[in-house]
C-alpha angles and dihedrals in degrees: 000000000000114000119246128220096271094054092041092052092048092050095042096056090072102021107044118068118220095022126188121178090224090069092069117099128184093274106002144036124237118235121200132220119268125220103258134076140174132207130206121265131187090267101038130288129350122241113273118282107218136215107009094180090157089056132254117269111226106207120213108279091008122143123209141174110230129171141208122260090220125078109214131192115203117208120240091254099052140061131196141214126199119223124186114248110254091238089064094039091054089055091061098261120138132186111214100234107259089118099118124121122198121216109284097024113148126182144059115313118244117213128195103218129193128190108219093170116107089233137060114270123201120211124188136211110260094031113137096246112158139020121226113215114197127201137175123261123203133196103023128137097181130074130199085241086072101037108022124121094190098043111142094012117170122190126001104330117205 
């Protein structure tokens, strides 16, 4: 079952850093953009560009790795899916759906973002960018803490 705002707020106080009560929605929690990004190169992803306080300009057709400001820690009995905020979606931005977190995942979320708009779009650190929807998971005996490649990730992880 999808978690509601009361359960999300209770969980988030100790498992979302930094946490602000205003991030909690009726059935999700907003996560904001962090300050680093990466771009594709001929051999993979660039090193992280740091501190884009003036925003990062997403060129038409451009693909980027962005990350959340918040570090989240999912419990062993819940999983999460990231959805793009409708404000960003209506601007022609898409996150290629790798926004799934297994039970026990802890870290900043990396998002592969594409600008489908015919114009440049600027996004800023601290923008509410995605919503994390949490739901219960039954009958598991493994945690991402045991199996996860991206456990503890900070910044946009390629």
